[in-house]
C-alpha positions, 0 to 999 in steps of 0.5 A, a space after each residue: 370790414 364794414 361797407 364804405 359809405 362811398 360804395 353805396 353812394 356809387 352803387 346808388 349812382 349806377 342804379 339811379 334808373 331804378 325809382 323807389 330804390 332806397 338804402 338803410 344802414 344796418 350794423 355797419 352794412 346796408 339793405 337795399 329796399 325796393 317797394 318796401 322789400 328788402 331786395 339786396 344786402 351790401 356787405 363788405 362792399 359787395 352786393 348780395 341779391 336775394 336768390 328768388 326764382 326771377 333773379 336767378 333766371 336772369 343772372 347767368 351762372 350766379 356765384 352764391 355766397 352768404 352775405 354774412 356768417 350764418 346767412 343763407 346764400 345770396 347771389 353775389 354780384 362782384 361787378 355790379 357797377 359794370 352791368 347796372 341794367 342787369 342788376 336793375 332787372 334782378 332787383 325788380 324781379 326779386 321785388 316782384 317775387 317777394 310778398 308784400 310787407 306785412 302792415 306794422 301794427 301800432 302799439 297801444 299807448 299805456 
């Protein structure tokens, strides 16, 4: 079941204190970006945060689950709207842990 747009709206509202957060629809699901980096996925209406060292240190007893079949396990946050401050801290930690995105190369015109 693809993620409902209302889920993304509710999540974006709850995380509105996190400046620079954006979402992008991908294959019926969503990716959350912070600083140009994918920090989390929302699949089947459930938030999945990338399991970096910083995020794992902040989330007590994380439930790990793959966001989609064949994916590596992510931190599965079922009550993301219940504790937005924890989610914001975890997303900031992920963004800090991830390397800077590689610059896109421009294609040569033919």
